[in-house]
Backbone bond lengths (Angstrom), bond angles and torsions (degrees), N, CA, C in turn:
res aa  C-N    CA-C-N  psi(-1)  N-CA   C-N-CA  omega(-1)  CA-C   N-CA-C  phi
1 M - - - 1.466 - - 1.544 110.80 -
2 F 1.382 116.10 -43.72 1.439 118.84 -178.60 1.542 110.76 -62.34
3 K 1.324 117.31 -42.04 1.460 120.70 -177.73 1.556 110.00 -64.07
4 T 1.329 117.38 -38.76 1.435 121.31 177.80 1.536 111.98 -63.65
5 L 1.320 114.68 -45.46 1.488 120.49 179.55 1.518 110.72 -65.07
6 E 1.363 115.25 -38.89 1.442 118.82 179.76 1.544 110.65 -64.26
7 K 1.322 115.70 -42.21 1.457 121.39 178.76 1.530 111.04 -62.47
8 I 1.299 117.39 -43.61 1.487 122.03 179.20 1.539 108.47 -62.46
9 F 1.349 116.33 -45.29 1.444 119.63 177.57 1.513 113.76 -58.59
10 A 1.342 114.60 -46.86 1.449 118.52 -177.83 1.535 112.09 -63.49
11 V 1.340 116.13 -42.71 1.458 121.19 179.53 1.541 111.71 -64.73
12 C 1.330 116.28 -37.60 1.469 119.42 -177.08 1.539 113.24 -84.75
13 L 1.294 117.03 -11.76 1.480 121.68 -171.90 1.534 111.29 -60.51
14 L 1.348 116.19 -55.11 1.455 120.32 -173.98 1.538 110.60 -65.85
15 P 1.344 120.15 -47.04 1.478 119.31 176.05 1.529 112.73 -57.25
16 A 1.329 117.76 -38.96 1.459 120.42 -179.64 1.532 110.25 -66.11
17 V 1.321 116.80 -41.74 1.451 121.47 178.93 1.553 109.77 -65.10
18 G 1.330 115.98 -43.00 1.457 119.97 176.88 1.530 112.86 -60.04
19 L 1.360 115.96 -40.85 1.461 119.90 176.01 1.528 111.01 -61.91
20 L 1.328 116.20 -44.47 1.474 121.16 -179.92 1.537 111.33 -60.55
21 C 1.311 117.31 -40.54 1.449 120.21 -173.28 1.516 114.64 -86.17
22 F 1.328 116.63 -31.12 1.462 117.96 -168.55 1.522 115.05 -122.99
23 A 1.329 117.50 -1.58 1.441 120.43 179.46 1.529 109.41 -69.15
24 P 1.359 118.20 153.39 1.458 121.06 175.86 1.529 110.87 -55.39
25 E 1.325 113.52 154.36 1.473 120.33 -177.19 1.510 111.21 -56.15
26 Y 1.349 115.30 128.29 1.466 122.72 -178.56 1.516 107.25 -150.31
27 W 1.317 118.57 135.56 1.478 120.76 -168.51 1.509 112.71 -61.33
28 M 1.370 118.44 -38.16 1.439 119.95 -175.94 1.549 109.72 -71.75
29 L 1.340 116.67 -39.55 1.442 119.86 176.55 1.534 111.08 -64.73
30 S 1.324 114.28 -34.64 1.481 118.91 177.43 1.528 111.71 -60.71
31 L 1.330 116.84 -40.05 1.453 121.19 177.38 1.527 111.86 -63.81
32 V 1.335 115.64 -44.57 1.477 119.36 -179.64 1.532 109.14 -67.59
33 K 1.332 116.93 -41.72 1.461 121.12 -178.91 1.510 111.67 -60.09
34 A 1.317 119.83 -27.38 1.462 123.25 179.44 1.531 109.91 -59.00
35 F 1.320 118.16 -27.49 1.463 121.69 -177.35 1.552 110.16 -102.06
36 A 1.301 115.25 31.02 1.484 119.03 -179.05 1.502 113.57 -60.09
37 I 1.366 117.32 -35.36 1.468 119.70 -179.86 1.520 110.62 -64.53
38 Q 1.338 117.01 -42.47 1.465 121.32 177.40 1.522 111.74 -66.05
39 I 1.348 116.87 -39.84 1.468 121.05 177.68 1.525 108.70 -64.90
40 L 1.319 116.82 -42.18 1.462 122.03 178.49 1.544 110.56 -59.42
41 A 1.336 116.15 -46.55 1.467 119.78 -178.85 1.531 111.19 -62.88
42 A 1.337 116.56 -38.62 1.486 119.46 178.76 1.534 110.08 -66.16
43 I 1.314 117.51 -40.70 1.477 119.06 -179.87 1.512 112.04 -68.33
44 V 1.291 117.24 -36.31 1.486 121.06 175.46 1.510 109.51 -60.44
45 L 1.345 118.05 -45.08 1.441 120.64 179.16 1.540 112.81 -63.55
46 I 1.354 114.65 -43.94 1.464 118.84 -179.44 1.543 110.17 -65.03
47 T 1.350 116.26 -40.63 1.480 120.23 177.63 1.515 111.88 -61.30
48 F 1.342 116.72 -41.52 1.431 121.16 178.76 1.537 111.34 -62.24
49 I 1.331 115.68 -40.44 1.462 121.35 178.81 1.541 108.92 -65.08
50 W 1.310 117.77 -41.84 1.475 121.77 178.63 1.541 109.06 -60.77
51 L 1.326 117.36 -40.55 1.484 120.44 -179.44 1.523 109.10 -65.99
52 L 1.302 118.51 -41.97 1.437 121.95 178.64 1.554 111.02 -62.35
53 R 1.333 116.10 -33.11 1.478 120.89 -179.68 1.532 110.87 -90.90
54 R 1.372 116.50 4.90 1.469 121.99 177.05 1.512 111.24 61.85
55 K 1.334 115.77 32.99 1.506 121.28 173.11 1.503 106.12 -94.43
56 F 1.367 115.65 73.92 1.455 121.74 -168.53 1.539 112.42 -69.53
57 R 1.340 118.84 -34.24 1.478 120.07 176.03 1.489 111.22 -65.96
58 F 1.334 116.13 -42.25 1.465 118.40 177.48 1.536 109.65 -65.45
59 A 1.351 117.52 -40.84 1.421 120.52 -179.28 1.520 111.93 -63.01
60 L 1.369 117.02 -33.14 1.447 120.54 177.34 1.516 111.01 -65.27
61 L 1.305 115.69 -40.42 1.485 119.55 176.37 1.522 109.93 -63.78
62 G 1.338 117.01 -38.63 1.456 120.80 177.30 1.524 110.48 -64.08
63 L 1.282 116.60 -42.90 1.518 121.83 -179.09 1.515 108.70 -62.30
64 C 1.346 117.14 -45.31 1.459 120.03 179.87 1.541 110.01 -62.83
65 S 1.312 117.48 -37.42 1.461 121.88 177.32 1.514 111.46 -64.30
66 I 1.311 116.12 -40.83 1.473 122.55 178.69 1.518 109.65 -61.61
67 L 1.327 116.53 -46.55 1.470 120.41 -179.12 1.523 110.79 -66.98
68 T 1.320 117.48 -35.00 1.482 120.51 -179.38 1.525 109.60 -66.46
69 I 1.307 118.21 -46.69 1.471 120.28 179.10 1.533 110.43 -65.06
70 S 1.340 116.38 -39.95 1.460 119.44 -178.05 1.541 110.77 -64.74
71 S 1.324 116.36 -29.56 1.471 119.23 -176.18 1.520 112.93 -67.51
72 M 1.316 118.91 -17.70 1.473 119.06 -179.35 1.537 112.11 -98.53
73 M 1.329 116.58 11.53 1.439 120.38 -176.92 1.506 114.20 -117.78
74 P 1.318 120.72 40.00 1.465 120.90 178.27 1.516 114.34 -59.81
75 P 1.355 120.96 -26.07 1.432 118.79 178.77 1.536 114.69 -63.65
76 L 1.332 116.33 -15.80 1.469 120.51 -176.69 1.519 113.20 -104.61
77 I 1.336 115.27 7.10 1.474 119.39 -174.46 1.542 110.31 -112.54
78 N 1.337 116.16 139.96 1.464 123.26 174.96 1.533 112.89 60.34
79 M 1.323 115.86 39.08 1.455 120.56 175.30 1.529 109.14 -89.18
80 E 1.340 115.58 131.36 1.458 119.14 -179.54 1.508 111.66 -75.16
81 P 1.318 118.63 136.81 1.475 119.84 -179.80 1.538 110.18 -68.79
82 G 1.301 114.53 151.57 1.497 121.02 176.78 1.512 109.23 -119.65
83 N 1.331 115.31 168.86 1.468 120.02 178.87 1.517 108.56 -113.27
84 I 1.348 115.72 95.49 1.445 121.37 -176.08 1.532 111.89 -71.09
85 Q 1.369 117.52 -12.95 1.448 120.25 -175.39 1.547 111.82 -73.37
86 T 1.291 117.95 -17.94 1.433 120.72 -179.97 1.515 113.18 -64.09
87 N 1.340 117.31 139.33 1.440 119.23 174.56 1.535 111.23 -98.07
88 A 1.332 115.98 -0.58 1.448 120.07 -179.70 1.513 110.15 -75.91
89 G 1.321 115.11 150.51 1.482 119.35 174.98 1.521 112.27 88.99
90 L 1.280 114.87 -173.77 1.466 124.78 -178.51 1.497 110.13 -85.35
91 R 1.314 117.43 124.46 1.485 121.04 -179.67 1.548 107.53 -110.26
92 I 1.344 115.41 124.64 1.438 123.61 -178.67 1.483 109.50 -121.87
93 A 1.349 117.59 129.97 1.463 122.74 179.37 1.503 109.79 -123.66
94 H 1.336 114.99 156.51 1.454 120.55 179.07 1.527 109.03 -143.21
95 F 1.312 116.83 138.06 1.472 123.27 178.78 1.519 110.82 -138.62
96 N 1.351 116.10 126.71 1.447 121.10 165.93 1.551 103.72 -91.62
97 V 1.334 116.03 113.88 1.448 119.03 -167.46 1.541 113.40 -85.16
98 L 1.305 119.43 -15.65 1.459 126.30 -174.99 1.548 108.66 72.72
99 K 1.301 114.50 105.31 1.465 121.64 -171.32 1.524 112.15 -52.20
100 Y 1.336 117.66 -42.68 1.485 119.64 -175.36 1.516 113.85 -83.16
101 N 1.322 117.25 1.71 1.450 123.08 179.30 1.546 108.85 -79.33
102 E 1.315 116.25 120.19 1.454 120.19 -179.61 1.521 113.49 -104.50
103 N 1.328 117.05 6.71 1.461 121.77 174.87 1.530 107.36 -88.21
104 Y 1.325 115.64 71.80 1.455 121.21 -173.20 1.520 112.76 -62.12
105 L 1.335 115.58 -42.95 1.459 119.44 -167.61 1.527 113.54 -67.12
106 A 1.348 117.08 -32.25 1.470 120.25 -179.95 1.520 111.52 -61.46
107 T 1.357 115.07 -49.43 1.448 119.88 179.18 1.509 112.50 -67.70
108 I 1.321 116.65 -40.23 1.462 118.99 178.64 1.530 112.28 -65.25
109 K 1.329 116.87 -37.79 1.464 119.95 174.67 1.522 111.17 -61.31
110 A 1.347 116.15 -44.69 1.469 118.77 177.29 1.505 111.79 -60.04
111 A 1.324 117.34 -38.39 1.453 122.03 178.06 1.528 110.20 -65.60
112 K 1.319 117.75 -46.55 1.466 120.84 178.15 1.512 113.17 -60.04
113 D 1.331 116.02 -39.80 1.459 122.61 -176.78 1.537 111.54 -64.96
114 T 1.319 118.47 -20.61 1.453 120.18 179.05 1.518 112.04 -70.08
115 N 1.371 116.18 -19.58 1.479 121.18 -174.78 1.519 110.42 53.79
116 A 1.326 117.75 35.15 1.437 122.50 -178.91 1.523 111.59 -72.54
117 D 1.308 117.41 151.89 1.439 123.08 174.57 1.542 110.79 -80.60
118 F 1.315 114.80 -29.84 1.478 120.82 -175.51 1.532 106.89 -142.64
119 I 1.339 116.26 132.90 1.462 121.05 179.58 1.514 110.34 -129.43
120 S 1.328 115.64 131.73 1.453 121.70 174.46 1.541 108.02 -106.33
121 F 1.339 115.09 135.81 1.453 121.72 177.07 1.557 109.17 -123.51
122 Q 1.320 114.82 141.07 1.444 120.42 179.69 1.544 112.67 -130.59
123 E 1.326 115.50 159.93 1.437 124.19 -170.32 1.528 111.33 66.89
124 V 1.310 115.00 38.33 1.463 122.78 -175.65 1.552 109.76 -88.94
125 N 1.331 116.38 121.35 1.464 120.01 170.15 1.524 107.77 -106.54
126 K 1.340 116.39 -173.40 1.465 120.04 -174.70 1.553 111.04 -61.63
127 S 1.317 117.43 -40.74 1.455 120.09 179.99 1.510 111.74 -64.44
128 W 1.310 116.47 -40.22 1.480 120.21 177.59 1.532 109.50 -68.10
129 Q 1.302 118.30 -39.49 1.481 121.47 177.95 1.524 109.54 -56.73
130 E 1.345 116.06 -47.44 1.447 120.27 -176.49 1.530 110.90 -65.73
131 A 1.360 116.77 -40.15 1.461 119.51 179.77 1.520 111.30 -67.31
132 L 1.321 116.61 -42.63 1.463 121.28 178.54 1.521 112.06 -61.87
133 T 1.329 115.06 -46.26 1.457 120.07 179.44 1.517 111.83 -62.95
134 D 1.321 117.74 -44.85 1.468 121.83 179.33 1.520 112.15 -57.88
135 E 1.355 115.66 -43.33 1.463 120.71 -173.71 1.537 115.08 -86.94
136 L 1.317 117.20 -25.49 1.470 121.04 -169.99 1.521 114.67 -112.36
137 A 1.315 117.96 -20.35 1.500 119.67 -170.50 1.510 113.13 -57.43
138 E 1.354 117.45 -34.83 1.471 118.12 -177.56 1.511 111.30 -67.61
139 E 1.326 117.18 -41.34 1.467 122.09 -177.74 1.504 112.05 -85.35
140 Y 1.326 114.29 -29.12 1.483 121.09 -179.03 1.554 107.84 -121.97
141 P 1.357 116.86 79.77 1.485 119.86 -171.70 1.543 114.43 -73.23
142 Y 1.315 117.66 -12.41 1.463 120.08 178.93 1.503 109.62 -108.53
143 F 1.326 115.38 115.96 1.482 118.26 -177.02 1.520 110.10 -150.78
144 F 1.310 113.40 161.39 1.458 122.89 -178.07 1.521 107.59 -151.89
145 A 1.325 116.04 132.52 1.482 119.37 -174.18 1.519 111.10 -136.15
146 L 1.319 113.18 142.57 1.482 121.82 172.52 1.494 109.53 -125.96
147 P 1.334 117.72 75.70 1.480 119.20 -176.29 1.506 110.31 -70.54
148 Q 1.353 116.67 148.06 1.433 122.62 175.77 1.519 110.12 -135.05
149 E 1.282 117.82 133.06 1.475 120.89 176.93 1.514 111.69 -81.84
150 A 1.335 117.49 -32.22 1.444 120.23 173.45 1.511 110.57 -67.90
151 C 1.317 116.97 142.77 1.471 120.78 -175.95 1.531 110.45 -71.77
152 C 1.265 120.21 135.87 1.491 128.93 -6.61 1.545 108.25 -147.81
153 Y 1.326 116.57 58.05 1.460 118.14 -165.99 1.537 115.26 -120.29
154 G 1.329 117.85 16.37 1.465 119.45 175.20 1.517 111.37 -66.41
155 I 1.323 116.93 144.11 1.472 122.31 -176.57 1.506 109.14 -132.79
156 A 1.342 115.83 149.53 1.458 121.46 173.24 1.509 108.58 -148.69
157 V 1.330 115.44 147.97 1.478 121.16 174.32 1.492 109.83 -127.75
158 F 1.333 117.23 143.01 1.450 124.14 178.65 1.528 108.29 -131.55
159 S 1.357 115.75 135.30 1.458 119.17 -173.34 1.534 109.58 -138.79
160 K 1.341 114.15 144.55 1.457 119.99 170.09 1.493 112.36 -80.27
161 H 1.337 116.10 -19.42 1.461 122.10 -176.40 1.526 110.61 -107.33
162 R 1.297 116.62 154.71 1.436 121.99 -176.40 1.502 111.20 -58.77
163 L 1.327 117.21 136.77 1.442 124.47 176.84 1.535 107.91 -107.59
164 S 1.304 114.76 148.56 1.480 120.27 176.63 1.491 109.57 -142.90
165 D 1.342 115.45 156.55 1.493 123.75 174.79 1.550 108.89 54.91
166 V 1.307 117.50 35.71 1.469 119.93 -179.82 1.543 108.58 -81.70
167 E 1.319 116.00 129.94 1.440 121.28 -179.96 1.498 110.88 -153.09
168 E 1.322 116.71 163.13 1.425 122.80 176.42 1.542 108.84 -96.97
169 F 1.303 116.67 150.42 1.450 122.86 166.75 1.510 108.33 -144.49
170 Y 1.318 116.15 159.75 1.477 119.77 -167.56 1.526 110.91 -123.59
171 S 1.318 112.43 145.41 1.470 122.00 164.64 1.531 106.32 -108.62
172 G 1.334 116.81 99.82 1.464 117.79 -168.39 1.497 108.60 65.70
173 S 1.322 116.60 -120.28 1.466 120.73 179.05 1.514 112.33 -102.51
174 L 1.357 116.64 4.69 1.468 120.49 -174.76 1.513 111.94 -94.65
175 P 1.335 117.72 126.41 1.455 120.41 -175.28 1.492 114.42 -81.14
176 N 1.312 115.72 152.42 1.458 125.91 167.72 1.522 107.67 -132.41
177 I 1.284 115.98 156.15 1.488 121.18 174.04 1.499 107.76 -120.08
178 R 1.350 115.61 132.87 1.455 121.15 175.31 1.529 108.70 -132.32
179 G 1.323 114.35 156.26 1.496 119.25 -179.51 1.493 109.55 173.21
180 D 1.314 115.66 -167.54 1.425 124.15 -178.96 1.514 110.62 -126.62
181 M 1.324 118.81 138.80 1.439 123.31 169.64 1.513 107.59 -111.02
182 S 1.325 116.26 143.64 1.463 120.88 -179.23 1.523 109.11 -100.48
183 I 1.344 114.87 117.02 1.459 121.18 -179.21 1.531 108.73 -119.47
184 N 1.354 113.18 104.77 1.478 119.93 -178.99 1.528 111.73 51.40
185 G 1.321 115.09 42.60 1.445 119.70 177.12 1.517 116.17 86.95
186 T 1.318 115.14 -4.09 1.488 120.15 177.70 1.514 110.03 -105.79
187 K 1.331 116.35 133.20 1.450 119.51 176.41 1.528 110.67 -84.69
188 V 1.328 115.12 131.11 1.480 120.80 174.13 1.511 105.59 -117.11
189 H 1.316 115.94 120.82 1.473 120.57 -179.51 1.522 107.95 -81.52
190 F 1.361 113.96 144.31 1.460 118.29 177.34 1.520 109.36 -134.49
191 V 1.326 113.23 151.92 1.469 122.80 170.79 1.513 105.90 -135.86
192 T 1.325 117.78 131.56 1.459 121.11 172.46 1.489 110.01 -122.15
193 S 1.348 116.99 133.31 1.450 123.13 -170.48 1.523 111.69 -143.07
194 H 1.302 116.62 151.25 1.446 122.78 173.76 1.531 107.50 -131.75
195 T 1.313 115.85 108.52 1.487 120.12 -176.09 1.518 110.03 -90.62
196 P 1.336 116.70 161.48 1.464 119.98 178.04 1.541 112.62 -67.16
197 S 1.314 115.48 151.41 1.467 119.71 172.42 1.517 108.75 -76.93
198 P 1.325 119.58 137.42 1.489 122.12 -171.19 1.532 111.47 -83.88
199 T 1.319 117.01 61.10 1.465 119.81 -174.20 1.530 112.68 -98.74
200 S 1.305 117.98 13.66 1.455 124.33 172.47 1.518 108.24 -158.44
201 P 1.330 119.43 163.58 1.493 118.50 178.99 1.519 111.27 -58.34
202 Q 1.343 118.02 -40.24 1.450 120.04 -179.23 1.505 112.52 -65.24
203 R 1.335 117.21 -45.65 1.458 120.59 -179.06 1.549 111.28 -69.62
204 H 1.317 116.92 -30.91 1.473 120.94 176.39 1.537 108.13 -63.18
205 T 1.309 116.72 -45.49 1.458 122.42 178.81 1.536 110.82 -64.32
206 Q 1.340 116.49 -42.21 1.455 120.49 -179.81 1.544 110.39 -64.13
207 R 1.378 116.79 -41.46 1.424 119.30 178.87 1.549 111.62 -60.53
208 N 1.330 115.00 -46.63 1.452 118.13 -178.41 1.509 112.23 -65.47
209 Q 1.328 117.95 -38.18 1.468 121.88 178.10 1.515 109.94 -67.22
210 H 1.284 116.63 -37.65 1.497 121.12 -179.98 1.531 109.16 -63.46
211 I 1.334 116.72 -47.06 1.466 121.35 -179.97 1.514 109.65 -63.42
212 Q 1.312 117.33 -40.97 1.467 120.70 178.95 1.532 111.95 -63.62
213 Q 1.367 116.12 -37.87 1.462 118.48 178.86 1.522 112.30 -66.95
214 V 1.342 116.06 -38.08 1.470 119.02 174.98 1.517 109.83 -63.13
215 A 1.332 117.76 -40.04 1.441 120.59 178.93 1.520 112.03 -63.51
216 S 1.319 115.53 -41.14 1.482 120.16 177.78 1.527 112.14 -60.77
217 H 1.343 114.93 -42.18 1.467 118.69 176.92 1.519 111.10 -61.03
218 L 1.326 116.73 -48.73 1.446 121.61 -175.93 1.522 113.01 -64.99
219 D 1.318 114.86 -29.03 1.447 120.68 178.58 1.527 113.19 -61.85
220 N 1.312 115.21 -22.48 1.487 120.33 -179.69 1.521 112.60 -95.57
221 I 1.324 117.76 2.77 1.452 122.30 -177.68 1.534 109.64 -105.26
222 T 1.330 116.53 127.46 1.457 119.82 173.76 1.513 110.26 -101.99
223 G 1.341 115.29 161.59 1.443 119.97 -179.93 1.518 112.69 87.17
224 P 1.322 117.08 -174.34 1.468 121.33 -177.09 1.533 111.17 -64.32
225 K 1.347 115.01 137.42 1.480 117.97 -178.32 1.524 108.63 -154.33
226 V 1.353 114.05 154.72 1.459 119.96 177.72 1.573 107.41 -136.24
227 A 1.310 115.46 148.01 1.465 122.38 172.58 1.531 107.15 -121.04
228 I 1.307 117.39 125.02 1.449 122.85 -169.72 1.519 108.31 -125.51
229 G 1.368 117.87 143.19 1.427 117.52 170.20 1.507 115.50 152.28
230 D 1.310 112.45 179.82 1.467 122.74 174.01 1.531 104.91 -94.11
231 F 1.356 114.99 104.01 1.459 120.22 -174.88 1.518 111.05 -93.79
232 N 1.331 117.53 0.07 1.449 122.87 178.97 1.550 111.91 47.10
233 S 1.309 115.46 43.35 1.460 123.74 -179.11 1.495 109.15 -155.81
234 V 1.354 115.86 141.38 1.461 120.70 -178.75 1.521 110.74 -87.10
235 P 1.367 119.84 159.73 1.460 120.38 -174.75 1.517 115.51 -61.28
236 W 1.356 117.80 -21.47 1.476 119.41 179.89 1.488 111.78 -95.08
237 D 1.316 120.77 1.92 1.463 122.91 175.61 1.515 109.17 -75.79
238 S 1.330 117.08 145.73 1.452 120.90 -178.26 1.512 112.53 -59.99
239 A 1.327 117.11 -29.79 1.492 119.28 179.93 1.508 110.91 -59.87
240 I 1.343 116.94 -38.09 1.462 121.17 -178.47 1.562 109.30 -82.51
241 T 1.285 118.92 -42.71 1.478 118.67 -179.31 1.500 110.49 -62.85
242 E 1.336 118.05 -39.74 1.470 121.24 179.23 1.521 110.32 -69.55
243 F 1.340 117.96 -36.39 1.461 121.26 175.62 1.519 111.40 -59.18
244 K 1.311 115.78 -45.61 1.483 120.58 -179.72 1.512 110.86 -65.43
245 E 1.311 117.34 -39.84 1.467 120.77 179.03 1.515 110.51 -65.23
246 A 1.356 116.99 -40.84 1.435 119.19 -177.57 1.515 113.95 -73.30
247 T 1.325 118.81 -32.42 1.450 122.66 -176.02 1.541 113.50 -98.29
248 L 1.321 114.91 -19.14 1.499 121.30 -172.27 1.532 111.96 63.80
249 L 1.341 115.61 21.96 1.467 118.45 176.04 1.522 110.59 -86.47
250 K 1.311 114.86 156.43 1.451 121.00 179.90 1.525 110.19 -108.06
251 D 1.322 115.37 143.01 1.455 121.31 172.51 1.539 108.41 -75.02
252 S 1.299 117.60 131.89 1.459 121.36 -176.93 1.545 112.42 -70.72
253 R 1.321 118.12 -13.77 1.472 119.83 -175.56 1.504 113.29 -58.75
254 K 1.307 115.95 138.14 1.465 124.03 171.92 1.547 110.09 -101.13
255 T 1.315 115.05 -27.78 1.462 122.18 176.25 1.492 107.54 -138.52
256 L 1.351 118.77 -168.13 1.453 122.61 -178.51 1.542 111.34 -56.92
257 T 1.321 117.58 -48.58 1.487 123.65 179.49 1.544 111.30 44.87
258 P 1.300 117.69 67.18 1.499 119.70 178.12 1.536 110.68 -71.46
259 T 1.334 115.20 155.35 1.474 119.53 -175.67 1.528 112.99 -130.31
260 Y 1.326 118.93 -11.88 1.480 119.86 -174.92 1.527 109.28 -146.85
261 P 1.359 117.45 138.79 1.462 129.17 -6.22 1.523 111.69 -82.96
262 A 1.307 115.01 140.89 1.483 119.60 -173.19 1.514 112.28 -60.95
263 S 1.351 117.81 -32.34 1.466 120.79 -170.54 1.560 112.36 -90.21
264 L 1.329 119.50 -2.87 1.464 121.35 -176.43 1.522 109.04 -135.02
265 K 1.326 115.29 88.15 1.461 120.43 -170.82 1.521 112.84 -62.30
266 I 1.338 117.26 -35.80 1.462 120.25 -175.90 1.530 110.59 -64.53
267 A 1.333 118.42 -23.24 1.458 121.40 -175.36 1.542 110.09 -106.77
268 Q 1.312 119.55 5.29 1.478 121.23 -173.36 1.525 112.38 -66.54
269 I 1.326 115.14 140.44 1.450 122.32 176.99 1.555 108.82 -133.58
270 P 1.328 116.15 155.25 1.487 118.26 -177.90 1.523 111.51 -88.19
271 L 1.340 116.81 111.72 1.453 123.20 -179.88 1.527 113.82 -115.85
272 D 1.334 116.98 -17.32 1.473 121.64 -173.51 1.509 109.33 -106.16
273 Y 1.336 115.52 143.30 1.471 119.35 -168.48 1.510 111.99 -141.65
274 I 1.374 113.96 153.50 1.435 123.08 158.86 1.525 105.94 -130.37
275 F 1.317 116.64 108.34 1.445 123.01 175.55 1.528 108.32 -92.19
276 H 1.332 116.70 147.24 1.451 117.68 179.24 1.534 112.01 -141.38
277 S 1.296 115.26 155.87 1.481 120.99 -177.76 1.529 109.46 -86.47
278 E 1.344 115.21 172.46 1.461 120.43 -177.01 1.521 114.33 -67.38
279 E 1.344 117.11 -15.32 1.476 119.88 176.51 1.526 112.19 -72.22
280 L 1.325 115.99 -10.09 1.471 123.68 178.44 1.495 111.82 -117.07
281 T 1.291 118.03 136.97 1.470 122.47 172.94 1.539 107.74 -107.56
282 C 1.326 116.31 127.18 1.456 119.54 178.21 1.525 108.57 -82.03
283 L 1.309 115.17 118.50 1.465 122.02 179.34 1.525 112.71 -85.83
284 G 1.320 115.33 -22.43 1.474 119.28 -179.33 1.496 111.62 -176.15
285 F 1.302 116.08 157.86 1.450 121.36 -177.94 1.539 108.09 -153.00
286 T 1.333 117.41 133.03 1.456 119.45 -179.30 1.515 108.35 -152.22
287 S 1.355 114.58 163.25 1.462 119.79 172.99 1.510 108.95 -91.97
288 I 1.356 115.62 159.66 1.474 120.78 -175.15 1.540 106.30 -120.25
289 E 1.310 114.83 119.32 1.478 119.68 176.07 1.525 110.66 -94.10
290 G 1.317 116.67 -179.74 1.428 120.58 178.03 1.497 115.99 86.34
291 T 1.350 116.99 5.84 1.447 120.41 176.56 1.528 108.46 -82.92
292 S 1.316 117.19 170.21 1.446 121.48 175.27 1.535 111.01 -102.74
293 S 1.300 117.03 12.29 1.482 121.88 -175.98 1.519 111.36 -94.12
294 D 1.315 116.62 175.86 1.453 121.19 172.81 1.500 112.65 -86.82
295 H 1.344 115.72 -5.45 1.474 121.42 173.76 1.532 110.03 -112.15
296 L 1.315 116.52 144.30 1.463 120.06 165.60 1.511 110.05 -74.87
297 G 1.296 117.78 151.97 1.449 119.85 173.20 1.518 109.90 -80.73
298 I 1.333 116.95 172.62 1.473 121.02 176.89 1.526 108.08 -137.85
299 L 1.329 115.04 151.54 1.434 122.02 -177.92 1.532 109.55 -141.24
300 G 1.320 115.76 127.19 1.469 121.30 175.89 1.507 111.06 -122.18
301 T 1.322 115.98 143.40 1.483 121.83 175.65 1.527 108.84 -114.82
302 Y 1.335 117.17 135.62 1.450 121.67 -170.72 1.539 111.32 -135.46
303 R 1.329 115.13 147.58 1.455 122.34 172.17 1.501 109.79 -112.44
304 L 1.300 116.52 131.38 1.460 121.63 175.71 1.537 108.80 -75.54
305 N 1.301 115.15 128.28 1.482 120.36 179.78 1.511 109.01 -93.88
306 H 1.338 115.61 111.87 1.459 120.19 -177.97 1.547 110.74 -97.09
C-alpha cells in the first residue's frame, strides 16, 4: 500500500506544483502559494530521502518540482546584504499591533527601541491610539491616527520629523494615510495601508483592488516615496510583483524576513513591507521581535540619494 501511495504522490507532485505556480489567479491557490517556502522545504527533504533510497526517478520529479517553485521567487534571489546596525540615514518602522492585544507596553517598547524616525502602526483602535499617544507623543510630536473599532483596519503614524499634507483616503471602506515627512529639507512622501487578507473570493478581489489603488496614487507622486504596511500578500504573489512593476518601487527585503505568524516560526511568511523609490537606498532591513502582536515588526534604514 505504501509503495502505491508513494508512486501516486511522486507522479502527481510535479503537475500539482505546476498548477500552484502557473495557474491563473485564484484566491485559494493564492493562499497555498503563500506557503511556497514551506512547501519547497518539504519537497527538498522528500527528494533527499528518495535519493538515499535510490528512487532516482522519483528524485528527478522532486528536483523538477524544486526548480519549478524556485523559478517564481526572483524577489528573494541575489539580494545584496545591508547593515541594519547603522544609525545613519532615515529609519522607518512598521508594526501591526493586533487590535485585540491589550499588552500595549511590550509592542510600544519594541517600537521605541528601533529608534526609528517614522513609525507606522496598524490595527489601531481607540485604546491603542490612546496608549500610543501617551507613550510616544513626547519623542514623536508629529502624529496622525485613524482608529477603528471594527476589525481591523485602524492606522496611525508617528514621526520625529515634521509632517505635512497628511490626509486619509479610502479603498472602499478601508483607510490609508498619505502625506510628506521633511528630512533635512527634503520631502519624502509616504503611504501606509492595510489590505484585506485574501480568505475568500471577495476579499481576494478587495485586496488586489486596494493594492492597485495605492499603486495608482503613487504613480502620480514624484520624488522620494515609501509605501508601508501589511499588504497580506507574499513577495512572489502577482499582487506584489505587479505593484512593483506599476510603481517602480523596490522591496526593502534583503532576505525572506517573514513577519507572520510571530509565534510559529516554521509557518512564518512575509506579509509586511516597506517599499521605496530609487531616490532612496535601503541600507538594511530586519524584523523586530519582542512585540505582543501576532506580527513581527519591521525596520528599514535608508539613505537619501542627492
